[in-house]
C-alpha positions, 0 to 999 in steps of 0.5 A: 916782379910778377908771379904767374900761375896757370893750369898745368894743362888746357884743351881748347877748341870745338869738340875738346871735351872728347879729349878729356880721357886722354888728357886725365890719363896724361895727368895719371888720373882715371876715377873722377867725381864730377860735381855738376847741377840739375840742369846739366843732368836733365839735359843730357849733357852729363850723360854724354860726358859720363859716356866719353869716360865710360868708352875710355874705360874710366869710372866716374860718379856724378853728383848733380845737386850743386846750387847756384852760389854754393853755400857751406852746407851744399859743399859738405853734402858733395863732400860727403858724395865724394867720401862714398867713392874711391876718387882721384880727382874732382871735375867741375862741369857747368858754370861758375858754381859747379867749378867753385863746388869742385875747388872746395870739395877738392880741398875739404875732401883731402884735408878736412876742416872748413871753408870759413878757416880758409877765407881770405886773407888765408892762403890755400896753397897745398894741393888737395885732390887734383881739379879739373874744370869744364866750363859750359858757360863763357863768363867766369873764367874759373877754369883758370883761376886760383880762387873759389866763393862759397857763401856762409848762409849763417850771415850771408857772406860770399867768402872769397878763398884764395890759393894756388890749391884751387888752380885746376890742373886741367881745363877743357874749353869747348865752345860748343858747350855754350851753343845752347845757352839762353840770351840772359845767361849769355849776356850776364856771363859776357859782361862778367868776362868782360869785367874781369879783363877790365879789373885785371887791367886797371888792378893795382897788381896788374903786370906785363903778362896779366895786361896782355891777356886782359887786352886780348880778352877785351878784344875778343869779348866786346864785338862778340857779346851782343852777337852771341846774345842776338844769334845763339848759334852764331860759332865764331861769336861763341868761340870768341866769347869762350877764349876771351873768357878764359883769357880774362880769367887768366888775367884776373888770377894773375892780377886780381879783380877790384871794386866791381867785384868787392861790391858785387859779392855782397849783392848776390849774397844778400839778394841772391842776384847772379854774379855776372848780373851783379857785375853788370849792374855796377860796372858803369857806375863804378868805372865813371867813379874810378876812371879819373885815378887812371885815365891812361888804363881806362883809355886802353881799354876803350882802344881795345874794345874799338871804341875810340877814334884815332888820335882821340885823348884820353878824356874823350876815349874814356867818356866813350867807354863809360857811355858804351857800358851803359848802352850795352846794359840797356841793349842786353836788358840788365836790370838795376837793382830797383827794376830787378825787384830788390826791396828798396827798405832792405837795400837801404838797411843793408848798405852799411853791412854790404860796404863792410863786406866789400871792403873786407874781401880786399878786392877794393884795395886793388882799385885805381882809386880806393874807396871808403865805406861811405863812398861804396854806400854812395855808389851802391846808391847811384846803382840803385836806380 
């Protein structure tokens, strides 16, 4: 038996941002607080959103101090901003960090308490304020998930928080918002979305519904990732990445992620590496280690991505998949932790803690091949160089 969770409403396609007021009205909402970052505010994109709402007679206030990898303190500041106004919903507008912030704020502003008391395995299912997600990157899939990640800066832990309360009621998925994104961000978020799809498909919690979404996502993302990086204004490629990211988000929200994500979060927390980039650093190494335990599932990934020849055996297909993941990292200039500039001594010292935090997240338990702490440390060492 599978339990499937989705946003109540989704508006998908070019220009769908203009449908936000109508979509809010359908849900009986009219006074949003917008969570976004300084770039969205300075680039004029936030002004555009505010204008669309104002034209429809909706009063919105915007908080533009969201930081990358939101922390307990940064979320508390955003909650204080919301408390100063009269708001009936929270909009996350931007990449994963504004949407993650919006999810946390929607709960704390309505219910109080802390994010630490809500970290997994706790399930936060009773809703707070309604959440609206408007992604401007094709990667996190957060517009369709029941997860948020907030860093506790006291111990550099990325806390995974889970529950229906974090699932947006409305997602506006407008690929035109991604047309100006630089190649590095396009690459990192694209590989992030690919990782979501692959991990959802090989997860021990996979089900027929999530499988369909994961396969569709891989088919959309893989042939368009390099194209969008090389030609930022390639509209069909951008649209495919945006839809693929949404499908991958739906897939992993209903099947969970696995070892790559479990190991990725501590890298982000301790070394402030962007989440998509730390996933990319790990994906080839973790796939190679995990594949023997689920050759058929990884071979399906290779087929979906168009990497295997007709009639080719599973072993050969998986070999092509692992090679292709290494190739795309090279082609898109994904650094290793070493070439990124992380200090080797500190990396080595933190391996036991990082392995412990990876296991504590629960994600490695969904992997086809389940590692112990020692194995995770050796995979970190392999990924280093």
